[in-house]
C-alpha positions as CSV (number, residue, x, y, z in Angstrom):
1,M,-31.3,-101.6,-159.7
2,I,-28.9,-101.0,-156.8
3,N,-25.5,-102.5,-157.2
4,K,-24.5,-103.9,-153.8
5,V,-21.1,-105.2,-154.7
6,V,-18.1,-104.3,-152.5
7,S,-14.5,-105.0,-153.3
8,G,-13.9,-107.8,-150.7
9,A,-14.2,-108.9,-147.1
10,E,-12.3,-106.0,-145.7
11,E,-14.6,-103.4,-147.2
12,A,-17.7,-105.6,-146.3
13,I,-16.9,-105.7,-142.6
14,H,-15.3,-102.2,-142.3
15,D,-17.9,-100.8,-139.9
16,I,-18.2,-103.9,-137.6
17,A,-17.0,-102.4,-134.3
18,D,-16.1,-103.8,-130.8
19,G,-19.2,-105.0,-129.0
20,A,-21.2,-105.8,-132.1
21,T,-23.7,-108.7,-132.3
22,L,-23.1,-110.9,-135.3
23,M,-25.1,-113.7,-136.9
24,L,-22.7,-116.1,-138.7
25,G,-24.1,-118.6,-141.2
26,G,-23.0,-122.2,-141.6
27,F,-23.8,-125.7,-140.4
28,G,-20.9,-127.7,-139.0
29,L,-18.1,-126.6,-141.3
30,C,-20.4,-126.2,-144.3
31,G,-21.4,-122.8,-145.6
32,I,-19.0,-120.8,-143.4
33,P,-18.3,-117.2,-144.4
34,E,-14.5,-117.8,-144.3
35,N,-13.4,-114.6,-146.0
36,C,-15.3,-112.4,-143.6
37,I,-14.1,-114.3,-140.5
38,H,-10.5,-113.9,-141.7
39,A,-11.1,-110.2,-142.1
40,L,-12.5,-109.9,-138.6
41,V,-9.5,-111.7,-137.2
42,T,-7.2,-109.4,-139.1
43,K,-9.1,-106.3,-137.9
44,K,-8.9,-107.6,-134.3
45,V,-12.5,-106.4,-133.5
46,K,-13.4,-107.7,-130.0
47,D,-16.1,-108.2,-127.4
48,L,-18.3,-109.7,-130.0
49,T,-21.6,-111.6,-129.4
50,C,-21.8,-114.3,-132.0
51,I,-25.0,-116.1,-132.9
52,S,-24.2,-119.3,-134.8
53,N,-25.4,-122.9,-134.9
54,N,-22.0,-124.0,-133.8
55,A,-18.5,-122.6,-133.0
56,G,-16.4,-124.1,-135.7
57,V,-13.2,-126.0,-134.8
58,D,-10.0,-124.7,-133.2
59,D,-8.4,-123.5,-136.4
60,F,-11.3,-122.8,-138.6
61,G,-14.5,-120.7,-138.7
62,I,-15.5,-118.9,-135.5
63,G,-12.7,-121.0,-133.8
64,L,-10.2,-118.5,-135.2
65,M,-11.9,-115.6,-133.4
66,L,-12.2,-117.6,-130.2
67,K,-8.5,-118.3,-130.4
68,Q,-7.8,-114.5,-130.6
69,R,-10.2,-113.9,-127.7
70,Q,-12.5,-111.7,-129.9
71,V,-15.7,-113.3,-128.8
72,K,-17.4,-112.3,-125.5
73,K,-20.5,-114.4,-125.8
74,M,-21.6,-117.3,-128.0
75,I,-25.2,-118.1,-128.7
76,S,-25.2,-121.6,-130.2
77,S,-26.9,-124.9,-130.5
78,Y,-23.9,-127.3,-130.7
79,V,-20.3,-126.6,-129.6
80,G,-18.7,-130.0,-129.1
81,E,-15.9,-129.8,-131.8
82,N,-13.9,-127.0,-130.3
83,A,-11.4,-127.6,-127.5
84,E,-10.6,-123.9,-127.1
85,F,-14.3,-123.1,-126.7
86,E,-14.5,-125.7,-124.0
87,R,-11.5,-124.3,-122.2
88,Q,-12.8,-120.7,-122.3
89,L,-16.3,-121.9,-121.1
90,L,-15.0,-123.9,-118.2
91,S,-12.6,-121.2,-117.1
92,G,-15.3,-118.6,-117.1
93,E,-13.7,-116.5,-119.9
94,L,-16.6,-117.0,-122.3
95,E,-20.3,-116.4,-121.8
96,V,-22.4,-119.1,-123.5
97,E,-26.1,-119.5,-124.2
98,L,-27.0,-122.9,-125.5
99,I,-30.3,-123.0,-127.4
100,P,-32.2,-125.9,-128.9
101,Q,-31.4,-126.0,-132.6
102,G,-35.0,-125.5,-133.8
103,T,-35.5,-122.6,-131.4
104,L,-32.2,-121.0,-132.7
105,A,-33.5,-121.2,-136.3
106,T,-36.9,-119.9,-135.4
107,R,-35.6,-117.0,-133.5
108,C,-33.6,-116.0,-136.5
109,L,-36.7,-116.5,-138.7
110,A,-38.8,-114.3,-136.4
111,A,-36.2,-111.5,-136.6
112,G,-36.4,-111.7,-140.4
113,Y,-40.2,-111.6,-140.3
114,G,-40.3,-108.7,-138.0
115,M,-41.9,-110.7,-135.2
116,P,-40.9,-109.8,-131.6
117,A,-41.1,-113.3,-130.1
118,I,-42.1,-116.9,-130.7
119,F,-43.7,-119.6,-128.5
120,T,-42.2,-123.0,-128.5
121,P,-42.6,-126.2,-126.4
122,A,-38.9,-126.8,-126.6
123,G,-37.2,-126.2,-123.3
124,V,-40.3,-126.2,-121.1
125,G,-39.5,-127.7,-117.7
126,T,-35.7,-127.4,-118.2
127,E,-33.0,-124.9,-117.3
128,V,-33.7,-123.2,-120.7
129,A,-37.0,-122.0,-119.3
130,I,-35.6,-120.3,-116.1
131,G,-36.7,-116.7,-115.9
132,K,-38.8,-116.9,-119.1
133,E,-42.5,-116.5,-119.6
134,I,-44.6,-119.6,-120.2
135,R,-48.1,-119.6,-121.6
136,N,-50.6,-122.3,-122.0
137,F,-52.3,-122.9,-125.3
138,D,-55.0,-125.6,-125.6
139,G,-53.7,-127.3,-122.5
140,K,-50.0,-127.3,-123.5
141,D,-47.2,-125.1,-122.1
142,Y,-45.1,-123.0,-124.4
143,L,-42.0,-121.0,-123.7
144,M,-41.7,-117.5,-125.0
145,E,-38.4,-116.7,-126.8
146,Y,-37.5,-113.3,-128.2
147,A,-36.4,-112.8,-131.7
148,F,-32.7,-112.1,-132.1
149,E,-31.4,-108.6,-132.6
150,A,-28.2,-108.7,-134.6
151,D,-26.2,-105.7,-135.9
152,F,-24.9,-107.8,-138.8
153,A,-25.6,-111.1,-140.5
154,I,-22.7,-112.6,-142.3
155,V,-23.5,-115.4,-144.7
156,K,-21.9,-117.5,-147.5
157,A,-23.7,-118.5,-150.6
158,W,-22.8,-120.5,-153.7
159,K,-23.9,-117.9,-156.2
160,G,-25.1,-114.3,-156.0
161,D,-25.7,-111.4,-158.3
162,T,-24.9,-107.7,-158.1
163,A,-28.3,-107.0,-156.7
164,G,-27.7,-109.3,-153.7
165,N,-29.9,-112.2,-154.7
166,L,-28.4,-115.5,-153.3
167,V,-28.5,-119.2,-154.1
168,F,-27.3,-121.6,-151.5
169,R,-26.1,-125.2,-152.0
170,S,-27.0,-128.3,-150.1
171,T,-26.3,-128.2,-146.3
172,S,-25.2,-124.5,-146.5
173,R,-28.9,-123.7,-147.1
174,N,-29.6,-124.6,-143.4
175,F,-28.9,-121.5,-141.3
176,N,-27.6,-119.1,-144.0
177,P,-31.0,-118.1,-145.5
178,V,-32.8,-117.4,-142.2
179,M,-29.8,-115.4,-140.9
180,A,-29.6,-113.4,-144.2
181,M,-33.1,-112.2,-143.5
182,A,-32.5,-111.2,-139.9
183,G,-29.5,-108.9,-139.7
184,K,-29.8,-105.1,-139.6
185,V,-27.0,-105.2,-142.2
186,T,-26.5,-108.4,-144.1
187,I,-23.1,-109.2,-145.7
188,A,-22.9,-112.0,-148.3
189,E,-19.8,-113.6,-149.7
190,V,-20.3,-115.9,-152.7
191,E,-18.3,-118.4,-154.7
192,E,-19.6,-117.0,-157.9
193,L,-20.8,-113.4,-158.6
194,V,-22.9,-112.8,-161.7
195,E,-24.7,-109.8,-163.1
196,A,-28.3,-109.1,-162.0
197,G,-30.7,-111.1,-164.1
198,A,-28.4,-114.0,-164.7
199,L,-29.9,-116.1,-161.9
200,D,-33.1,-118.1,-162.5
201,P,-35.7,-116.4,-160.3
202,D,-37.2,-119.8,-159.4
203,H,-33.8,-120.8,-158.0
204,I,-33.2,-117.8,-155.7
205,H,-33.3,-118.7,-152.0
206,T,-32.7,-115.2,-150.5
207,P,-34.0,-112.2,-152.4
208,G,-31.6,-109.2,-152.7
209,I,-33.9,-107.0,-150.7
210,Y,-32.4,-108.6,-147.5
211,V,-28.8,-108.2,-148.6
212,H,-26.8,-105.0,-148.2
213,R,-23.3,-106.0,-149.4
214,V,-22.1,-108.8,-151.6
215,F,-18.7,-109.8,-152.8
216,Q,-17.0,-112.7,-154.5
217,G,-14.9,-114.7,-152.0
218,K,-11.7,-116.6,-152.7
219,D,-9.6,-119.5,-151.5
220,Y,-12.4,-121.5,-149.8
221,E,-11.2,-124.5,-147.9
222,K,-14.6,-126.3,-147.7
223,R,-13.4,-128.5,-144.9
224,I,-15.1,-131.8,-144.0
225,E,-15.9,-132.1,-140.3
226,Q,-15.9,-135.9,-140.1
227,R,-14.4,-137.8,-143.0
228,T,-15.8,-141.3,-143.3
229,V,-14.6,-143.8,-145.9
230,L,-16.0,-147.1,-147.1
231,S,-13.8,-150.0,-147.8
232,L,-14.6,-151.8,-151.0
233,K,-12.5,-154.9,-150.1
234,P,-14.5,-158.2,-149.9
């Protein structure tokens, strides 16, 4: 069995170069590959195209790379929590492609399945459809969207083993698994790294065949995007 463990984030992202296209897992501030993002910031790699559900916040997640002007283009579904993102977008410094959330997920999934394109009703008749092929199936129009092509997929899991099998937890299971399938090279950072065979096969969400590098991360912040409290006073 192939051991896919690397020493840490720096080794894991060592060959990510300027101009690369990256998928970055996470949903809101949950399941963010924090260690790899910090390593990319330290490396100062630039002109990146980032495919992610959202763009983090100003001082966390992809927001750290935006602050350092490392991102050339963002392909996302929701970007409303990042003031620096907004500033760069309105000033023309950042290219942005906004995609319906389901379409974003399905284009990731298509890449993992080896499908060149999908057809979806989402976006038909809107600006999203400009310049794209539309086909009619059984009297209903569908928009053709191409599968993503990402040089690297960077994901964060709860547990992983030395063979690259991954287990995600709660909301972090949203975009991480489909992105893990889709990258030409998939890098996984995990909270707990165990020996191959230690994970229950029935609990594995991403088989190790999709993962090329895995390491145990450290110092996870696990931020809460919107903290809501309930008063118990009568």
